[in-house]
PDB file of N, CA, C, O and CB in Angstrom:
ATOM      1  N   MET A   1      38.555   9.460   1.201  1.00  0.00           N
ATOM      2  CA  MET A   1      37.167   9.559   1.600  1.00  0.00           C
ATOM      3  C   MET A   1      36.290   9.070   0.446  1.00  0.00           C
ATOM      4  O   MET A   1      36.482   9.484  -0.697  1.00  0.00           O
ATOM      5  CB  MET A   1      36.806  11.016   2.005  1.00  0.00           C
ATOM      6  N   GLN A   2      35.337   8.197   0.739  1.00  0.00           N
ATOM      7  CA  GLN A   2      34.443   7.667  -0.276  1.00  0.00           C
ATOM      8  C   GLN A   2      33.155   8.480  -0.322  1.00  0.00           C
ATOM      9  O   GLN A   2      32.662   8.967   0.696  1.00  0.00           O
ATOM     10  CB  GLN A   2      34.137   6.188  -0.006  1.00  0.00           C
ATOM     11  N   THR A   3      32.634   8.609  -1.526  1.00  0.00           N
ATOM     12  CA  THR A   3      31.378   9.319  -1.731  1.00  0.00           C
ATOM     13  C   THR A   3      30.394   8.372  -2.396  1.00  0.00           C
ATOM     14  O   THR A   3      30.740   7.683  -3.356  1.00  0.00           O
ATOM     15  CB  THR A   3      31.585  10.604  -2.589  1.00  0.00           C
ATOM     16  N   THR A   4      29.192   8.338  -1.896  1.00  0.00           N
ATOM     17  CA  THR A   4      28.159   7.507  -2.484  1.00  0.00           C
ATOM     18  C   THR A   4      27.115   8.410  -3.120  1.00  0.00           C
ATOM     19  O   THR A   4      26.598   9.325  -2.480  1.00  0.00           O
ATOM     20  CB  THR A   4      27.521   6.572  -1.425  1.00  0.00           C
ATOM     21  N   LEU A   5      26.811   8.147  -4.373  1.00  0.00           N
ATOM     22  CA  LEU A   5      25.806   8.920  -5.078  1.00  0.00           C
ATOM     23  C   LEU A   5      24.572   8.063  -5.291  1.00  0.00           C
ATOM     24  O   LEU A   5      24.672   6.898  -5.676  1.00  0.00           O
ATOM     25  CB  LEU A   5      26.349   9.440  -6.420  1.00  0.00           C
ATOM     26  N   ALA A   6      23.435   8.632  -5.044  1.00  0.00           N
ATOM     27  CA  ALA A   6      22.183   7.914  -5.289  1.00  0.00           C
ATOM     28  C   ALA A   6      21.791   8.095  -6.749  1.00  0.00           C
ATOM     29  O   ALA A   6      21.809   9.209  -7.271  1.00  0.00           O
ATOM     30  CB  ALA A   6      21.046   8.418  -4.342  1.00  0.00           C
ATOM     31  N   HIS A   7      21.446   7.019  -7.389  1.00  0.00           N
ATOM     32  CA  HIS A   7      21.002   7.066  -8.780  1.00  0.00           C
ATOM     33  C   HIS A   7      19.567   6.568  -8.833  1.00  0.00           C
ATOM     34  O   HIS A   7      19.313   5.392  -8.573  1.00  0.00           O
ATOM     35  CB  HIS A   7      21.930   6.213  -9.709  1.00  0.00           C
ATOM     36  N   PRO A   8      18.622   7.448  -9.168  1.00  0.00           N
ATOM     37  CA  PRO A   8      17.232   7.008  -9.219  1.00  0.00           C
ATOM     38  C   PRO A   8      17.018   5.969 -10.316  1.00  0.00           C
ATOM     39  O   PRO A   8      17.660   6.011 -11.366  1.00  0.00           O
ATOM     40  CB  PRO A   8      16.308   8.202  -9.442  1.00  0.00           C
ATOM     41  N   SER A   9      16.117   5.048 -10.056  1.00  0.00           N
ATOM     42  CA  SER A   9      15.784   4.031 -11.034  1.00  0.00           C
ATOM     43  C   SER A   9      15.112   4.686 -12.235  1.00  0.00           C
ATOM     44  O   SER A   9      14.191   5.486 -12.071  1.00  0.00           O
ATOM     45  CB  SER A   9      14.872   2.948 -10.415  1.00  0.00           C
ATOM     46  N   LYS A  10      15.566   4.352 -13.436  1.00  0.00           N
ATOM     47  CA  LYS A  10      14.997   4.953 -14.646  1.00  0.00           C
ATOM     48  C   LYS A  10      14.110   3.956 -15.385  1.00  0.00           C
ATOM     49  O   LYS A  10      14.109   3.907 -16.615  1.00  0.00           O
ATOM     50  CB  LYS A  10      16.114   5.454 -15.575  1.00  0.00           C
ATOM     51  N   ILE A  11      13.372   3.179 -14.639  1.00  0.00           N
ATOM     52  CA  ILE A  11      12.469   2.202 -15.227  1.00  0.00           C
ATOM     53  C   ILE A  11      11.200   2.915 -15.682  1.00  0.00           C
ATOM     54  O   ILE A  11      10.562   3.627 -14.907  1.00  0.00           O
ATOM     55  CB  ILE A  11      12.139   1.067 -14.216  1.00  0.00           C
ATOM     56  N   VAL A  12      10.845   2.716 -16.940  1.00  0.00           N
ATOM     57  CA  VAL A  12       9.625   3.319 -17.486  1.00  0.00           C
ATOM     58  C   VAL A  12       8.417   2.738 -16.754  1.00  0.00           C
ATOM     59  O   VAL A  12       8.298   1.524 -16.590  1.00  0.00           O
ATOM     60  CB  VAL A  12       9.513   3.071 -19.030  1.00  0.00           C
ATOM     61  N   GLY A  13       7.537   3.615 -16.326  1.00  0.00           N
ATOM     62  CA  GLY A  13       6.335   3.180 -15.619  1.00  0.00           C
ATOM     63  C   GLY A  13       6.488   3.121 -14.106  1.00  0.00           C
ATOM     64  O   GLY A  13       5.534   2.803 -13.396  1.00  0.00           O
ATOM     65  N   ARG A  14       7.686   3.425 -13.609  1.00  0.00           N
ATOM     66  CA  ARG A  14       7.913   3.423 -12.158  1.00  0.00           C
ATOM     67  C   ARG A  14       7.116   4.560 -11.532  1.00  0.00           C
ATOM     68  O   ARG A  14       7.085   5.669 -12.065  1.00  0.00           O
ATOM     69  CB  ARG A  14       9.435   3.563 -11.823  1.00  0.00           C
ATOM     70  N   ILE A  15       6.478   4.287 -10.410  1.00  0.00           N
ATOM     71  CA  ILE A  15       5.703   5.316  -9.714  1.00  0.00           C
ATOM     72  C   ILE A  15       6.672   6.220  -8.965  1.00  0.00           C
ATOM     73  O   ILE A  15       7.397   5.771  -8.077  1.00  0.00           O
ATOM     74  CB  ILE A  15       4.657   4.679  -8.734  1.00  0.00           C
ATOM     75  N   VAL A  16       6.678   7.477  -9.327  1.00  0.00           N
ATOM     76  CA  VAL A  16       7.580   8.453  -8.731  1.00  0.00           C
ATOM     77  C   VAL A  16       6.951   9.061  -7.483  1.00  0.00           C
ATOM     78  O   VAL A  16       7.635   9.288  -6.485  1.00  0.00           O
ATOM     79  CB  VAL A  16       7.932   9.553  -9.744  1.00  0.00           C
ATOM     80  N   LEU A  17       5.660   9.320  -7.541  1.00  0.00           N
ATOM     81  CA  LEU A  17       4.949   9.930  -6.426  1.00  0.00           C
ATOM     82  C   LEU A  17       3.492   9.500  -6.454  1.00  0.00           C
ATOM     83  O   LEU A  17       2.863   9.480  -7.512  1.00  0.00           O
ATOM     84  CB  LEU A  17       5.064  11.468  -6.472  1.00  0.00           C
ATOM     85  N   GLY A  18       2.965   9.160  -5.301  1.00  0.00           N
ATOM     86  CA  GLY A  18       1.537   8.891  -5.222  1.00  0.00           C
ATOM     87  C   GLY A  18       1.240   7.451  -4.882  1.00  0.00           C
ATOM     88  O   GLY A  18       2.153   6.663  -4.634  1.00  0.00           O
ATOM     89  N   PRO A  19       0.003   7.111  -4.869  1.00  0.00           N
ATOM     90  CA  PRO A  19      -1.129   7.969  -5.211  1.00  0.00           C
ATOM     91  C   PRO A  19      -1.422   8.974  -4.105  1.00  0.00           C
ATOM     92  O   PRO A  19      -1.129   8.750  -2.931  1.00  0.00           O
ATOM     93  CB  PRO A  19      -2.366   7.125  -5.487  1.00  0.00           C
ATOM     94  N   ARG A  20      -2.002  10.071  -4.517  1.00  0.00           N
ATOM     95  CA  ARG A  20      -2.415  11.126  -3.589  1.00  0.00           C
ATOM     96  C   ARG A  20      -3.802  11.617  -3.968  1.00  0.00           C
ATOM     97  O   ARG A  20      -4.197  11.582  -5.134  1.00  0.00           O
ATOM     98  CB  ARG A  20      -1.402  12.301  -3.591  1.00  0.00           C
ATOM     99  N   GLN A  21      -4.529  12.073  -2.965  1.00  0.00           N
ATOM    100  CA  GLN A  21      -5.875  12.563  -3.224  1.00  0.00           C
ATOM    101  C   GLN A  21      -5.806  13.995  -3.729  1.00  0.00           C
ATOM    102  O   GLN A  21      -5.273  14.882  -3.064  1.00  0.00           O
ATOM    103  CB  GLN A  21      -6.747  12.475  -1.956  1.00  0.00           C
ATOM    104  N   VAL A  22      -6.360  14.203  -4.926  1.00  0.00           N
ATOM    105  CA  VAL A  22      -6.407  15.523  -5.548  1.00  0.00           C
ATOM    106  C   VAL A  22      -7.860  15.781  -5.916  1.00  0.00           C
ATOM    107  O   VAL A  22      -8.458  15.047  -6.703  1.00  0.00           O
ATOM    108  CB  VAL A  22      -5.458  15.618  -6.814  1.00  0.00           C
ATOM    109  N   ARG A  23      -8.413  16.832  -5.335  1.00  0.00           N
ATOM    110  CA  ARG A  23      -9.828  17.158  -5.520  1.00  0.00           C
ATOM    111  C   ARG A  23     -10.673  15.956  -5.102  1.00  0.00           C
ATOM    112  O   ARG A  23     -10.564  15.493  -3.967  1.00  0.00           O
ATOM    113  CB  ARG A  23     -10.125  17.557  -7.003  1.00  0.00           C
ATOM    114  N   SER A  24     -11.514  15.446  -6.004  1.00  0.00           N
ATOM    115  CA  SER A  24     -12.378  14.327  -5.625  1.00  0.00           C
ATOM    116  C   SER A  24     -11.841  12.984  -6.114  1.00  0.00           C
ATOM    117  O   SER A  24     -12.538  11.973  -6.032  1.00  0.00           O
ATOM    118  CB  SER A  24     -13.774  14.544  -6.172  1.00  0.00           C
ATOM    119  N   GLY A  25     -10.599  12.965  -6.627  1.00  0.00           N
ATOM    120  CA  GLY A  25     -10.035  11.725  -7.149  1.00  0.00           C
ATOM    121  C   GLY A  25      -8.637  11.469  -6.639  1.00  0.00           C
ATOM    122  O   GLY A  25      -8.181  12.093  -5.680  1.00  0.00           O
ATOM    123  N   TYR A  26      -7.962  10.538  -7.297  1.00  0.00           N
ATOM    124  CA  TYR A  26      -6.623  10.143  -6.896  1.00  0.00           C
ATOM    125  C   TYR A  26      -5.698  10.241  -8.104  1.00  0.00           C
ATOM    126  O   TYR A  26      -6.101   9.958  -9.232  1.00  0.00           O
ATOM    127  CB  TYR A  26      -6.617   8.708  -6.305  1.00  0.00           C
ATOM    128  N   ALA A  27      -4.455  10.645  -7.853  1.00  0.00           N
ATOM    129  CA  ALA A  27      -3.501  10.842  -8.929  1.00  0.00           C
ATOM    130  C   ALA A  27      -2.118  10.374  -8.490  1.00  0.00           C
ATOM    131  O   ALA A  27      -1.836  10.240  -7.299  1.00  0.00           O
ATOM    132  CB  ALA A  27      -3.464  12.318  -9.359  1.00  0.00           C
ATOM    133  N   ARG A  28      -1.262  10.130  -9.487  1.00  0.00           N
ATOM    134  CA  ARG A  28       0.121   9.727  -9.216  1.00  0.00           C
ATOM    135  C   ARG A  28       0.995  10.213 -10.368  1.00  0.00           C
ATOM    136  O   ARG A  28       0.489  10.549 -11.439  1.00  0.00           O
ATOM    137  CB  ARG A  28       0.240   8.169  -9.036  1.00  0.00           C
ATOM    138  N   ILE A  29       2.311  10.250 -10.144  1.00  0.00           N
ATOM    139  CA  ILE A  29       3.268  10.589 -11.183  1.00  0.00           C
ATOM    140  C   ILE A  29       4.025   9.309 -11.540  1.00  0.00           C
ATOM    141  O   ILE A  29       4.523   8.603 -10.664  1.00  0.00           O
ATOM    142  CB  ILE A  29       4.248  11.733 -10.716  1.00  0.00           C
ATOM    143  N   VAL A  30       4.103   9.024 -12.844  1.00  0.00           N
ATOM    144  CA  VAL A  30       4.763   7.821 -13.353  1.00  0.00           C
ATOM    145  C   VAL A  30       5.887   8.247 -14.299  1.00  0.00           C
ATOM    146  O   VAL A  30       5.723   9.184 -15.080  1.00  0.00           O
ATOM    147  CB  VAL A  30       3.741   6.876 -14.082  1.00  0.00           C
ATOM    148  N   SER A  31       7.026   7.557 -14.228  1.00  0.00           N
ATOM    149  CA  SER A  31       8.158   7.915 -15.082  1.00  0.00           C
ATOM    150  C   SER A  31       7.907   7.503 -16.530  1.00  0.00           C
ATOM    151  O   SER A  31       7.212   6.524 -16.802  1.00  0.00           O
ATOM    152  CB  SER A  31       9.443   7.261 -14.565  1.00  0.00           C
ATOM    153  N   THR A  32       8.494   8.277 -17.463  1.00  0.00           N
ATOM    154  CA  THR A  32       8.366   7.999 -18.894  1.00  0.00           C
ATOM    155  C   THR A  32       9.742   7.645 -19.466  1.00  0.00           C
ATOM    156  O   THR A  32      10.754   7.752 -18.773  1.00  0.00           O
ATOM    157  CB  THR A  32       7.752   9.223 -19.648  1.00  0.00           C
ATOM    158  N   ALA A  33       9.771   7.227 -20.725  1.00  0.00           N
ATOM    159  CA  ALA A  33      11.006   6.782 -21.366  1.00  0.00           C
ATOM    160  C   ALA A  33      12.066   7.871 -21.462  1.00  0.00           C
ATOM    161  O   ALA A  33      13.258   7.570 -21.418  1.00  0.00           O
ATOM    162  CB  ALA A  33      10.703   6.266 -22.738  1.00  0.00           C
ATOM    163  N   ASP A  34      11.660   9.126 -21.593  1.00  0.00           N
ATOM    164  CA  ASP A  34      12.638  10.213 -21.722  1.00  0.00           C
ATOM    165  C   ASP A  34      13.139  10.740 -20.380  1.00  0.00           C
ATOM    166  O   ASP A  34      13.888  11.716 -20.339  1.00  0.00           O
ATOM    167  CB  ASP A  34      12.032  11.350 -22.504  1.00  0.00           C
ATOM    168  N   GLY A  35      12.733  10.102 -19.284  1.00  0.00           N
ATOM    169  CA  GLY A  35      13.191  10.504 -17.960  1.00  0.00           C
ATOM    170  C   GLY A  35      12.292  11.496 -17.253  1.00  0.00           C
ATOM    171  O   GLY A  35      12.508  11.797 -16.079  1.00  0.00           O
ATOM    172  N   SER A  36      11.290  12.008 -17.943  1.00  0.00           N
ATOM    173  CA  SER A  36      10.348  12.921 -17.304  1.00  0.00           C
ATOM    174  C   SER A  36       9.228  12.100 -16.656  1.00  0.00           C
ATOM    175  O   SER A  36       9.309  10.874 -16.586  1.00  0.00           O
ATOM    176  CB  SER A  36       9.768  13.944 -18.337  1.00  0.00           C
ATOM    177  N   GLY A  37       8.213  12.770 -16.196  1.00  0.00           N
ATOM    178  CA  GLY A  37       7.092  12.079 -15.577  1.00  0.00           C
ATOM    179  C   GLY A  37       5.771  12.537 -16.147  1.00  0.00           C
ATOM    180  O   GLY A  37       5.665  13.639 -16.684  1.00  0.00           O
ATOM    181  N   ARG A  38       4.762  11.689 -16.030  1.00  0.00           N
ATOM    182  CA  ARG A  38       3.418  12.074 -16.461  1.00  0.00           C
ATOM    183  C   ARG A  38       2.462  11.802 -15.319  1.00  0.00           C
ATOM    184  O   ARG A  38       2.701  10.930 -14.483  1.00  0.00           O
ATOM    185  CB  ARG A  38       2.983  11.306 -17.751  1.00  0.00           C
ATOM    186  N   ILE A  39       1.385  12.553 -15.294  1.00  0.00           N
ATOM    187  CA  ILE A  39       0.375  12.388 -14.254  1.00  0.00           C
ATOM    188  C   ILE A  39      -0.689  11.426 -14.742  1.00  0.00           C
ATOM    189  O   ILE A  39      -1.175  11.538 -15.867  1.00  0.00           O
ATOM    190  CB  ILE A  39      -0.253  13.747 -13.862  1.00  0.00           C
ATOM    191  N   GLU A  40      -1.046  10.480 -13.886  1.00  0.00           N
ATOM    192  CA  GLU A  40      -2.139   9.556 -14.162  1.00  0.00           C
ATOM    193  C   GLU A  40      -3.199   9.724 -13.083  1.00  0.00           C
ATOM    194  O   GLU A  40      -2.881  10.005 -11.927  1.00  0.00           O
ATOM    195  CB  GLU A  40      -1.631   8.081 -14.225  1.00  0.00           C
ATOM    196  N   ILE A  41      -4.458   9.551 -13.464  1.00  0.00           N
ATOM    197  CA  ILE A  41      -5.550   9.608 -12.505  1.00  0.00           C
ATOM    198  C   ILE A  41      -6.202   8.233 -12.420  1.00  0.00           C
ATOM    199  O   ILE A  41      -6.133   7.441 -13.359  1.00  0.00           O
ATOM    200  CB  ILE A  41      -6.588  10.693 -12.901  1.00  0.00           C
ATOM    201  N   PHE A  42      -6.830   7.963 -11.288  1.00  0.00           N
ATOM    202  CA  PHE A  42      -7.463   6.672 -11.048  1.00  0.00           C
ATOM    203  C   PHE A  42      -8.934   6.749 -11.414  1.00  0.00           C
ATOM    204  O   PHE A  42      -9.652   7.641 -10.960  1.00  0.00           O
ATOM    205  CB  PHE A  42      -7.291   6.238  -9.578  1.00  0.00           C
ATOM    206  N   ASP A  43      -9.380   5.804 -12.242  1.00  0.00           N
ATOM    207  CA  ASP A  43     -10.790   5.688 -12.603  1.00  0.00           C
ATOM    208  C   ASP A  43     -11.394   4.630 -11.697  1.00  0.00           C
ATOM    209  O   ASP A  43     -11.140   3.438 -11.871  1.00  0.00           O
ATOM    210  CB  ASP A  43     -10.980   5.324 -14.126  1.00  0.00           C
ATOM    211  N   ALA A  44     -12.200   5.067 -10.721  1.00  0.00           N
ATOM    212  CA  ALA A  44     -12.754   4.153  -9.724  1.00  0.00           C
ATOM    213  C   ALA A  44     -13.700   3.128 -10.340  1.00  0.00           C
ATOM    214  O   ALA A  44     -13.745   1.987  -9.880  1.00  0.00           O
ATOM    215  CB  ALA A  44     -13.480   4.938  -8.650  1.00  0.00           C
ATOM    216  N   LYS A  45     -14.458   3.507 -11.370  1.00  0.00           N
ATOM    217  CA  LYS A  45     -15.383   2.560 -12.011  1.00  0.00           C
ATOM    218  C   LYS A  45     -14.639   1.430 -12.703  1.00  0.00           C
ATOM    219  O   LYS A  45     -14.970   0.257 -12.530  1.00  0.00           O
ATOM    220  CB  LYS A  45     -16.270   3.284 -13.020  1.00  0.00           C
ATOM    221  N   ALA A  46     -13.631   1.790 -13.489  1.00  0.00           N
ATOM    222  CA  ALA A  46     -12.872   0.793 -14.253  1.00  0.00           C
ATOM    223  C   ALA A  46     -11.744   0.168 -13.434  1.00  0.00           C
ATOM    224  O   ALA A  46     -11.167  -0.838 -13.849  1.00  0.00           O
ATOM    225  CB  ALA A  46     -12.297   1.431 -15.509  1.00  0.00           C
ATOM    226  N   GLN A  47     -11.421   0.748 -12.277  1.00  0.00           N
ATOM    227  CA  GLN A  47     -10.318   0.293 -11.424  1.00  0.00           C
ATOM    228  C   GLN A  47      -8.987   0.307 -12.181  1.00  0.00           C
ATOM    229  O   GLN A  47      -8.183  -0.617 -12.051  1.00  0.00           O
ATOM    230  CB  GLN A  47     -10.606  -1.121 -10.891  1.00  0.00           C
ATOM    231  N   THR A  48      -8.757   1.375 -12.983  1.00  0.00           N
ATOM    232  CA  THR A  48      -7.523   1.512 -13.757  1.00  0.00           C
ATOM    233  C   THR A  48      -6.972   2.923 -13.651  1.00  0.00           C
ATOM    234  O   THR A  48      -7.676   3.851 -13.253  1.00  0.00           O
ATOM    235  CB  THR A  48      -7.765   1.153 -15.224  1.00  0.00           C
ATOM    236  N   TRP A  49      -5.701   3.074 -14.013  1.00  0.00           N
ATOM    237  CA  TRP A  49      -5.033   4.363 -14.069  1.00  0.00           C
ATOM    238  C   TRP A  49      -4.953   4.794 -15.527  1.00  0.00           C
ATOM    239  O   TRP A  49      -4.713   3.965 -16.405  1.00  0.00           O
ATOM    240  CB  TRP A  49      -3.617   4.297 -13.421  1.00  0.00           C
ATOM    241  N   SER A  50      -5.154   6.091 -15.796  1.00  0.00           N
ATOM    242  CA  SER A  50      -5.037   6.605 -17.160  1.00  0.00           C
ATOM    243  C   SER A  50      -4.411   7.996 -17.126  1.00  0.00           C
ATOM    244  O   SER A  50      -4.327   8.625 -16.071  1.00  0.00           O
ATOM    245  CB  SER A  50      -6.425   6.646 -17.859  1.00  0.00           C
ATOM    246  N   ASP A  51      -3.971   8.470 -18.299  1.00  0.00           N
ATOM    247  CA  ASP A  51      -3.345   9.779 -18.429  1.00  0.00           C
ATOM    248  C   ASP A  51      -4.295  10.867 -17.929  1.00  0.00           C
ATOM    249  O   ASP A  51      -5.484  10.847 -18.249  1.00  0.00           O
ATOM    250  CB  ASP A  51      -2.940  10.044 -19.895  1.00  0.00           C
ATOM    251  N   ALA A  52      -3.783  11.807 -17.154  1.00  0.00           N
ATOM    252  CA  ALA A  52      -4.616  12.852 -16.553  1.00  0.00           C
ATOM    253  C   ALA A  52      -5.118  13.862 -17.572  1.00  0.00           C
ATOM    254  O   ALA A  52      -6.148  14.495 -17.345  1.00  0.00           O
ATOM    255  CB  ALA A  52      -3.843  13.570 -15.477  1.00  0.00           C
ATOM    256  N   SER A  53      -4.425  14.027 -18.675  1.00  0.00           N
ATOM    257  CA  SER A  53      -4.845  14.953 -19.740  1.00  0.00           C
ATOM    258  C   SER A  53      -5.224  16.340 -19.223  1.00  0.00           C
ATOM    259  O   SER A  53      -6.257  16.884 -19.614  1.00  0.00           O
ATOM    260  CB  SER A  53      -6.017  14.369 -20.490  1.00  0.00           C
ATOM    261  N   GLY A  54      -4.409  16.904 -18.362  1.00  0.00           N
ATOM    262  CA  GLY A  54      -4.624  18.260 -17.879  1.00  0.00           C
ATOM    263  C   GLY A  54      -5.609  18.398 -16.733  1.00  0.00           C
ATOM    264  O   GLY A  54      -5.926  19.519 -16.334  1.00  0.00           O
ATOM    265  N   GLU A  55      -6.103  17.295 -16.191  1.00  0.00           N
ATOM    266  CA  GLU A  55      -7.067  17.365 -15.089  1.00  0.00           C
ATOM    267  C   GLU A  55      -6.416  17.690 -13.748  1.00  0.00           C
ATOM    268  O   GLU A  55      -7.110  18.024 -12.787  1.00  0.00           O
ATOM    269  CB  GLU A  55      -7.813  16.059 -14.979  1.00  0.00           C
ATOM    270  N   CYS A  56      -5.097  17.595 -13.677  1.00  0.00           N
ATOM    271  CA  CYS A  56      -4.375  17.811 -12.431  1.00  0.00           C
ATOM    272  C   CYS A  56      -2.996  18.374 -12.784  1.00  0.00           C
ATOM    273  O   CYS A  56      -2.422  18.002 -13.807  1.00  0.00           O
ATOM    274  CB  CYS A  56      -4.257  16.481 -11.596  1.00  0.00           C
ATOM    275  N   THR A  57      -2.466  19.261 -11.951  1.00  0.00           N
ATOM    276  CA  THR A  57      -1.127  19.808 -12.180  1.00  0.00           C
ATOM    277  C   THR A  57      -0.117  19.136 -11.258  1.00  0.00           C
ATOM    278  O   THR A  57      -0.484  18.541 -10.245  1.00  0.00           O
ATOM    279  CB  THR A  57      -1.117  21.337 -11.963  1.00  0.00           C
ATOM    280  N   PHE A  58       1.164  19.239 -11.622  1.00  0.00           N
ATOM    281  CA  PHE A  58       2.209  18.676 -10.781  1.00  0.00           C
ATOM    282  C   PHE A  58       2.219  19.334  -9.404  1.00  0.00           C
ATOM    283  O   PHE A  58       2.417  18.654  -8.397  1.00  0.00           O
ATOM    284  CB  PHE A  58       3.572  18.835 -11.452  1.00  0.00           C
ATOM    285  N   SER A  59       2.007  20.642  -9.349  1.00  0.00           N
ATOM    286  CA  SER A  59       2.032  21.330  -8.051  1.00  0.00           C
ATOM    287  C   SER A  59       0.872  20.881  -7.161  1.00  0.00           C
ATOM    288  O   SER A  59       1.043  20.762  -5.948  1.00  0.00           O
ATOM    289  CB  SER A  59       1.977  22.854  -8.253  1.00  0.00           C
ATOM    290  N   GLU A  60      -0.301  20.630  -7.738  1.00  0.00           N
ATOM    291  CA  GLU A  60      -1.426  20.113  -6.946  1.00  0.00           C
ATOM    292  C   GLU A  60      -1.087  18.732  -6.381  1.00  0.00           C
ATOM    293  O   GLU A  60      -1.366  18.434  -5.219  1.00  0.00           O
ATOM    294  CB  GLU A  60      -2.715  20.039  -7.811  1.00  0.00           C
ATOM    295  N   LEU A  61      -0.493  17.914  -7.211  1.00  0.00           N
ATOM    296  CA  LEU A  61      -0.171  16.557  -6.793  1.00  0.00           C
ATOM    297  C   LEU A  61       0.908  16.531  -5.718  1.00  0.00           C
ATOM    298  O   LEU A  61       0.787  15.789  -4.743  1.00  0.00           O
ATOM    299  CB  LEU A  61       0.272  15.739  -7.985  1.00  0.00           C
ATOM    300  N   TRP A  62       1.965  17.331  -5.883  1.00  0.00           N
ATOM    301  CA  TRP A  62       3.041  17.371  -4.886  1.00  0.00           C
ATOM    302  C   TRP A  62       2.541  17.882  -3.539  1.00  0.00           C
ATOM    303  O   TRP A  62       3.031  17.442  -2.499  1.00  0.00           O
ATOM    304  CB  TRP A  62       4.189  18.251  -5.379  1.00  0.00           C
ATOM    305  N   SER A  63       1.577  18.801  -3.537  1.00  0.00           N
ATOM    306  CA  SER A  63       1.107  19.361  -2.273  1.00  0.00           C
ATOM    307  C   SER A  63      -0.028  18.563  -1.633  1.00  0.00           C
ATOM    308  O   SER A  63      -0.414  18.849  -0.500  1.00  0.00           O
ATOM    309  CB  SER A  63       0.657  20.769  -2.491  1.00  0.00           C
ATOM    310  N   ALA A  64      -0.565  17.570  -2.337  1.00  0.00           N
ATOM    311  CA  ALA A  64      -1.671  16.769  -1.819  1.00  0.00           C
ATOM    312  C   ALA A  64      -1.187  15.750  -0.785  1.00  0.00           C
ATOM    313  O   ALA A  64      -0.024  15.347  -0.778  1.00  0.00           O
ATOM    314  CB  ALA A  64      -2.386  16.054  -2.966  1.00  0.00           C
ATOM    315  N   ALA A  65      -2.108  15.351   0.078  1.00  0.00           N
ATOM    316  CA  ALA A  65      -1.786  14.362   1.109  1.00  0.00           C
ATOM    317  C   ALA A  65      -1.764  12.953   0.522  1.00  0.00           C
ATOM    318  O   ALA A  65      -2.595  12.626  -0.326  1.00  0.00           O
ATOM    319  CB  ALA A  65      -2.800  14.439   2.265  1.00  0.00           C
ATOM    320  N   PRO A  66      -0.811  12.104   0.968  1.00  0.00           N
ATOM    321  CA  PRO A  66      -0.786  10.722   0.480  1.00  0.00           C
ATOM    322  C   PRO A  66      -1.984   9.934   1.008  1.00  0.00           C
ATOM    323  O   PRO A  66      -2.568  10.280   2.034  1.00  0.00           O
ATOM    324  CB  PRO A  66       0.524  10.030   0.894  1.00  0.00           C
ATOM    325  N   ILE A  67      -2.337   8.868   0.287  1.00  0.00           N
ATOM    326  CA  ILE A  67      -3.426   8.014   0.740  1.00  0.00           C
ATOM    327  C   ILE A  67      -2.871   6.637   1.062  1.00  0.00           C
ATOM    328  O   ILE A  67      -1.804   6.257   0.580  1.00  0.00           O
ATOM    329  CB  ILE A  67      -4.548   7.924  -0.327  1.00  0.00           C
ATOM    330  N   PHE A  68      -3.594   5.904   1.870  1.00  0.00           N
ATOM    331  CA  PHE A  68      -3.161   4.569   2.264  1.00  0.00           C
ATOM    332  C   PHE A  68      -4.292   3.557   2.126  1.00  0.00           C
ATOM    333  O   PHE A  68      -4.319   2.554   2.839  1.00  0.00           O
ATOM    334  CB  PHE A  68      -2.643   4.582   3.699  1.00  0.00           C
ATOM    335  N   ASP A  69      -5.222   3.814   1.214  1.00  0.00           N
ATOM    336  CA  ASP A  69      -6.370   2.943   0.982  1.00  0.00           C
ATOM    337  C   ASP A  69      -5.955   1.869  -0.034  1.00  0.00           C
ATOM    338  O   ASP A  69      -5.608   2.208  -1.165  1.00  0.00           O
ATOM    339  CB  ASP A  69      -7.617   3.764   0.471  1.00  0.00           C
ATOM    340  N   LYS A  70      -5.982   0.601   0.336  1.00  0.00           N
ATOM    341  CA  LYS A  70      -5.486  -0.490  -0.500  1.00  0.00           C
ATOM    342  C   LYS A  70      -6.274  -0.633  -1.808  1.00  0.00           C
ATOM    343  O   LYS A  70      -5.747  -1.196  -2.768  1.00  0.00           O
ATOM    344  CB  LYS A  70      -5.540  -1.794   0.273  1.00  0.00           C
ATOM    345  N   ARG A  71      -7.502  -0.148  -1.876  1.00  0.00           N
ATOM    346  CA  ARG A  71      -8.283  -0.264  -3.108  1.00  0.00           C
ATOM    347  C   ARG A  71      -7.602   0.434  -4.272  1.00  0.00           C
ATOM    348  O   ARG A  71      -7.760   0.012  -5.417  1.00  0.00           O
ATOM    349  CB  ARG A  71      -9.674   0.311  -2.906  1.00  0.00           C
ATOM    350  N   TYR A  72      -6.854   1.486  -4.005  1.00  0.00           N
ATOM    351  CA  TYR A  72      -6.241   2.273  -5.067  1.00  0.00           C
ATOM    352  C   TYR A  72      -4.831   1.789  -5.406  1.00  0.00           C
ATOM    353  O   TYR A  72      -4.177   2.355  -6.282  1.00  0.00           O
ATOM    354  CB  TYR A  72      -6.199   3.733  -4.667  1.00  0.00           C
ATOM    355  N   PHE A  73      -4.367   0.762  -4.729  1.00  0.00           N
ATOM    356  CA  PHE A  73      -3.047   0.217  -5.026  1.00  0.00           C
ATOM    357  C   PHE A  73      -3.128  -1.005  -5.932  1.00  0.00           C
ATOM    358  O   PHE A  73      -2.092  -1.533  -6.336  1.00  0.00           O
ATOM    359  CB  PHE A  73      -2.330  -0.144  -3.738  1.00  0.00           C
ATOM    360  N   SER A  74      -4.322  -1.462  -6.260  1.00  0.00           N
ATOM    361  CA  SER A  74      -4.470  -2.661  -7.079  1.00  0.00           C
ATOM    362  C   SER A  74      -3.895  -2.474  -8.480  1.00  0.00           C
ATOM    363  O   SER A  74      -3.462  -3.442  -9.105  1.00  0.00           O
ATOM    364  CB  SER A  74      -5.932  -3.048  -7.171  1.00  0.00           C
ATOM    365  N   GLY A  75      -3.888  -1.248  -8.975  1.00  0.00           N
ATOM    366  CA  GLY A  75      -3.356  -0.986 -10.313  1.00  0.00           C
ATOM    367  C   GLY A  75      -1.873  -0.693 -10.321  1.00  0.00           C
ATOM    368  O   GLY A  75      -1.331  -0.339 -11.368  1.00  0.00           O
ATOM    369  N   LEU A  76      -1.202  -0.825  -9.206  1.00  0.00           N
ATOM    370  CA  LEU A  76       0.217  -0.471  -9.140  1.00  0.00           C
ATOM    371  C   LEU A  76       1.092  -1.540  -9.716  1.00  0.00           C
ATOM    372  O   LEU A  76       2.314  -1.394  -9.736  1.00  0.00           O
ATOM    373  CB  LEU A  76       0.629  -0.201  -7.727  1.00  0.00           C
TER     374      LEU A  76
END
């Protein structure tokens, strides 16, 4: 019997989850070099993603609804 194991991609900067709407903004989880993830938030004025610096928690992000607005995918 053969067994197939899924191996997640360990590419630094890979989007693990998101973007999702959290409070009045948008956030996503991005993979880091050590295999963990960091939260980034979207700056609508600059049209860029940056480190959330404690503005959002992982549990808030996981429970938030996904978005499908193409404006927020330009930085992907």
